[in-house]
C-alpha positions in Angstrom: 43.5 -7.5 -35.1 44.1 -9.8 -32.2 43.6 -13.6 -32.7 40.3 -14.9 -31.3 40.6 -15.7 -27.6 39.8 -19.4 -28.0 43.1 -19.8 -29.9 45.2 -18.4 -27.0 44.5 -21.0 -24.5 47.6 -23.1 -24.1 49.1 -20.3 -22.0 47.6 -19.5 -18.6 44.9 -16.9 -18.9 46.6 -15.0 -16.1 49.5 -14.2 -18.4 47.3 -12.2 -20.8 47.6 -8.4 -20.5 44.5 -6.2 -20.1 43.2 -4.4 -23.1 41.4 -1.0 -23.2 38.1 -2.7 -24.0 38.2 -5.2 -21.2 36.1 -3.0 -19.0 36.4 -4.1 -15.3 38.4 -7.2 -16.1 40.5 -9.0 -15.0 38.6 -10.1 -11.9 40.9 -11.4 -9.1 39.7 -13.6 -6.2 42.3 -14.0 -3.4 41.6 -16.5 -0.7 37.9 -16.1 -0.9 35.8 -18.0 1.7 32.1 -18.0 2.3 30.5 -19.5 5.4 26.9 -19.9 6.3 25.2 -21.6 9.2 28.6 -22.5 10.6 29.6 -24.4 7.4 32.4 -23.4 5.1 30.9 -23.5 1.6 33.6 -21.8 -0.4 37.1 -22.6 0.9 40.0 -20.2 0.1 39.4 -19.9 -3.7 42.1 -17.9 -5.5 41.7 -17.4 -9.2 41.8 -14.8 -12.0 39.1 -14.3 -14.7 40.3 -12.6 -17.9 38.5 -10.9 -20.7 37.8 -12.7 -24.0 37.7 -16.3 -22.9 34.5 -18.1 -22.0 34.7 -19.5 -18.5 32.5 -22.4 -17.6 32.4 -23.4 -13.9 31.9 -27.2 -13.4 31.5 -29.4 -10.4 29.1 -31.9 -8.7 26.0 -30.7 -6.9 26.9 -28.8 -3.8 30.4 -27.9 -5.1 29.7 -24.2 -4.7 29.3 -23.2 -8.4 26.3 -20.8 -7.9 27.9 -19.4 -4.7 31.1 -18.6 -6.6 29.2 -16.6 -9.3 27.3 -14.7 -6.6 30.5 -13.8 -4.9 32.0 -12.6 -8.1 29.0 -10.5 -9.0 28.8 -9.0 -5.5 25.5 -10.5 -4.5 27.3 -12.1 -1.6 30.1 -10.8 0.5 33.0 -13.2 1.2 33.5 -14.2 4.8 37.2 -13.9 4.2 39.5 -13.0 1.3 39.0 -10.4 -1.4 37.1 -10.0 -4.7 38.8 -7.3 -6.8 38.0 -6.0 -10.2 40.5 -4.1 -12.4 38.0 -1.2 -12.5 37.7 0.7 -9.2 34.5 2.8 -9.8 31.6 1.0 -8.0 29.0 2.7 -10.3 30.8 1.6 -13.4 31.2 -2.0 -12.0 27.4 -2.2 -11.5 26.8 -1.0 -15.1 29.3 -3.3 -16.7 28.2 -6.7 -15.3 24.9 -8.6 -15.3 23.6 -11.8 -13.8 21.0 -14.2 -15.2 19.6 -16.7 -12.7 18.6 -20.3 -13.4 15.0 -19.3 -12.7 14.6 -15.7 -13.8 12.4 -13.3 -11.8 10.0 -11.6 -14.3 7.6 -8.8 -13.6 3.9 -9.0 -14.2 4.1 -7.0 -17.4 5.0 -7.5 -21.0 8.3 -8.8 -22.3 9.2 -5.4 -23.6 8.2 -3.7 -20.3 10.5 -6.1 -18.4 13.4 -5.0 -20.4 12.4 -1.3 -20.3 12.1 -1.5 -16.5 15.7 -2.8 -16.2 16.9 0.1 -18.4 15.0 2.6 -16.3 16.5 1.3 -13.1 20.0 1.5 -14.6 19.4 5.2 -15.4 19.2 4.8 -19.2 17.6 8.0 -20.7 13.9 7.5 -21.7 14.7 8.5 -25.3 17.1 5.5 -25.6 15.0 2.8 -24.0 12.6 1.9 -26.8 15.4 1.3 -29.3 17.4 -0.8 -26.9 14.4 -2.8 -25.9 13.6 -3.6 -29.5 17.2 -4.5 -30.3 17.6 -6.7 -27.3 14.4 -8.7 -28.0 15.3 -9.1 -31.6 18.7 -10.4 -30.7 17.2 -13.3 -28.7 14.4 -14.0 -31.2 11.5 -12.5 -29.1 10.7 -9.4 -31.1 7.3 -10.9 -32.1 6.4 -11.5 -28.5 7.3 -8.0 -27.2 3.8 -7.3 -25.9 3.0 -10.8 -24.6 2.9 -11.0 -20.7 6.3 -12.3 -19.6 4.9 -14.8 -17.2 2.9 -16.7 -19.9 6.0 -17.3 -22.0 7.5 -20.8 -22.1 10.5 -21.7 -19.9 12.9 -21.2 -22.8 11.3 -18.0 -23.8 11.5 -16.6 -20.3 15.2 -17.5 -20.1 15.8 -15.7 -23.4 13.9 -12.7 -22.1 16.1 -12.7 -19.0 19.1 -12.7 -21.4 17.6 -9.9 -23.4 17.0 -7.9 -20.3 20.7 -8.3 -19.3 22.0 -7.7 -22.8 20.1 -4.4 -23.2 22.3 -3.1 -20.3 25.3 -3.5 -22.6 27.4 -5.3 -19.9 31.1 -6.3 -20.4 30.7 -9.3 -18.2 27.7 -11.7 -17.9 27.3 -14.3 -15.2 24.9 -17.2 -16.2 23.8 -19.7 -13.6 22.7 -22.9 -15.2 20.9 -21.0 -18.1 19.5 -24.1 -19.8 18.6 -26.3 -16.7 15.4 -28.2 -17.3 14.9 -27.0 -20.8 14.3 -29.2 -23.8 16.9 -29.6 -26.6 15.2 -27.0 -28.9 15.1 -24.4 -26.1 18.7 -25.2 -25.1 19.9 -24.7 -28.6 18.2 -21.3 -28.7 19.8 -20.2 -25.4 23.2 -21.4 -26.6 22.9 -19.4 -29.8 22.2 -16.3 -27.7 25.3 -17.1 -25.5 27.4 -17.5 -28.6 26.2 -14.1 -29.9 27.0 -12.4 -26.7 30.5 -13.9 -26.8 31.0 -12.8 -30.4 30.0 -9.2 -29.3 32.9 -9.3 -26.8 30.9 -10.0 -23.6 32.8 -12.0 -21.1 30.8 -15.1 -20.3 31.1 -16.8 -16.9 28.6 -19.7 -16.8 27.8 -22.7 -14.6 26.4 -25.8 -16.1 25.8 -29.5 -15.1 25.9 -30.5 -18.8 29.4 -31.7 -19.8 28.4 -31.5 -23.5 27.5 -27.9 -23.2 30.7 -27.2 -21.4 32.6 -28.8 -24.3 30.7 -26.7 -26.8 31.0 -23.3 -25.0 34.1 -23.3 -22.8 37.5 -21.8 -23.5 38.5 -22.5 -19.9 37.1 -24.6 -17.1 37.0 -23.7 -13.4 36.4 -27.0 -11.6 35.1 -26.9 -8.0 34.7 -29.7 -5.5 33.5 -29.3 -1.9 33.9 -25.6 -2.2 37.5 -25.7 -3.2 39.1 -24.8 -6.6 40.5 -28.0 -7.9 41.5 -27.0 -11.4 41.5 -23.9 -13.7 42.5 -25.1 -17.1 42.2 -24.7 -20.9 38.9 -26.6 -21.8 40.5 -29.0 -24.3 43.2 -29.9 -21.9 40.8 -30.3 -19.0 38.6 -32.8 -20.9 41.5 -34.7 -22.5 43.9 -34.8 -19.6 42.4 -33.7 -16.2 45.2 -33.0 -13.8 43.5 -34.3 -10.7 41.8 -37.5 -9.7 38.6 -35.7 -8.8 38.4 -34.0 -12.2 39.1 -37.3 -14.0 36.3 -39.0 -12.1 33.9 -36.1 -12.8 34.7 -36.2 -16.5 34.2 -40.0 -16.5 30.7 -39.5 -15.1 31.5 -41.0 -11.7 29.8 -39.7 -8.5 32.0 -37.7 -6.3 31.6 -37.7 -2.5 
């Protein structure tokens, strides 16, 4: 049995070979740029995201963290450069990745119906849906709220519902954009427990956060952006102990970056 990914990390993740269960990974970005309104927001980013390790994207406000996740997931098309998954089947790629937004969009129906709708859209057979809905809600601790209207749930419960909705699709890769922003400590702990469970099940986590403590708890590797450029991609322990660049050192020290 392979050693846990978090123990691999003093060699570059790009040196790891793909395994049969890696799904569409690794994901390669080569010279990716994104321009909007005449402004270059993502500037020639080249990186590789491997299976197994939890990737946390850090950077100051406006660094391009959320944009990078959207480009990886395919919600945005790059202005230049390429985004290339190991898997070539577009239908399979759609099935094997999921995205959870900072402010989830929930339908005007019950928690269970929100999850069931996502399964229906994904083409999951009707006979399988009830079991997968129940299992997903139970995993995030919302089984007892299955019939409650989704939009009356608390902020933390809504985010857990969004995670359940994504988890029910059985993705190999999950993109999480600031999943605990504006939540209290108890709700944050609940969300982090779900993220940990996803990782233990083998789901590749790619997450943005503004919380350095959360990054320390949940990152195996750090992708650090500043002004739309990739400044560092490094093992998390090494990044926090010995940042390789002045910008990263200032960020870890809590200084404001211009």
